[in-house]
Steps between C-alpha positions, in 0.01 A plus 500: 500500500523786251357820650358593162299178508375576849387846405326379184311226684384730778400793280312272261271398789424861599223701339740795485802291402662609174592149380259281305462123486430308178123516546501876541735543205239327283236749620737792440557391141144604410556849645840575344518781242609384157696807380676808635197717428291294744769485768421735789767681700882490472486794257877545459563129454222476243629799304859375497403142417274618218795679339721192532242271341397739223863556402567125490196443279609779267843338463347157453715374788436329829459733798782557747508285811280651773543490879196583714547544874255579776278351767270205420162578346592820313473359148839355401350181357228700325758727336698199378190367326430844354857514364440170319163619369641833380783319319254240366722226639435187707598504866665233715453533877726351766659606829839519665434228760401260219845534340742327736748372242658646188351210305148614598567841346671354193194286429272806515727725294562242227125460441424871460369631171637810333361814666341303786468665842641307794353619830718404796326582827699538824816505291712572809430146627656324201801276566846644437600253220178582311559869561845482341359317197238774466771766460615357167147421384384859555804664343606267218188282457718196553553240771771243549362155574744281695511141378674236714671529835849553632802556272310361201217753523453723198301819449274507195387850402128524431368800306171646623241698306462864609259519795389749765555416865266669746629455854290582805629537852382622837863545610700674230791548741563124501569492126874495419618805299600293192140378469343842559730658241375267226146635514438772245206646691440495875195629682392520862130453573364743759207451737172639366322813615139456626361677190680252273369208704147635467540482121630144533201405716246656261658316206505166687143552625388547141671177393356313800154649441498662844299819557701743710472873567801738520486512881507120520802485268675768707438302820657187352789695346585658837549155653697346213854592610579665167490162322264410212508128585372573850239742362363232268498243779312731737255584223415132456442454873283813516307370198430175686374689804282730290341205320420312820421782745379781274354550154835454324572872468824611669487828692744648751297353788483156342873501422590614851276242667624220274866573563435526873370141481833402340692697768650756261482842663490851352877511440522151354634338818394143567514281810877443479581868452278609787635221719856625454407860577278410796777288651745787460263752655316303769766254612817704452383858530584578140848348508780472428478121504703231325363320198511154660316621810239673285448183293445292816248753627308486173520120477667503157836399361774763505526489120124550461505821704811634327426398140119509488368759746776754549561628142150647470495632858833676444387640164184636663698665777339287771813314613867594509803273501768642730836364624334431837196320355156560351310814599136597447477849350252769612293415189460143629376624838257734324370217280380322814364822652774513762740771613869408514659542842712809555867407540621536856817698560762488765626794702744598226217551252586187300261215445521242779508164319412309817209719608671585829 
């Protein structure tokens, strides 16, 4: 099983998961900004991308190939659609896992129109033969189609119209250097600040016809893990609660109560996150403890704990990965209203690892 697949499946089921299934992607489409002026956050990326696109339009040329990296839910797909809109070009959307053979890529490339934008999501998961074909297509706008097999096989060069490839990846380090070097513009998407997420929430609330006050938006933003996708998802759940349990108006109290129903606490931790930290603190005294042991204690797969729960806990400073195992930080103890134990020391003044 591919660990990427495991992580995507698990996070898609979580309210605070950054991945989105097909149904949620359809809902997101109605909330996506249509141009760079509407896009909130990522100020440096927006400024740089605006220059690239404006210069290409002034030259009457297709834009340089663009590589967008960053965690899921930060707006990579949205930016690809904005690039196409700004260049007044059609867009073709596919993904790395869908391209398992060079022939799959050749079929897509040969059907592109001049100036079209090809958005390739999770580009790091594309097969190696397709990846090597992409090198030539990006640089020379040409591919060699192999006809026949064995000694009689021949390569027929196929000219391609100029196009713009927009690649998106959550793991830029897995891209081979020859592929990275062929992108004219690369950008890394950062996590959002709470103030930026509040603007995202107010914009989405307006589109969804949800009444929300600034305090309610701030409450949702503080639990959204720095990710617009999660902010929009929490907003929709709070909207449901407000419509059923209140008068439809979202305040700080309503937002807090609604998210408590969905088990999302004040720092954006859900049941899985709290389960990992509670096991570390209550069963193992804060650690260190091995990943496999921790996964058994939580009742989850090892990959789920490592790929789904730990990245956010580490980023928030609640969990540390050490050579000896996982350790709950003082911030994790404080989050549960507990005081971490004072380390015992031996007679020589050094910490006694065995408590003797």
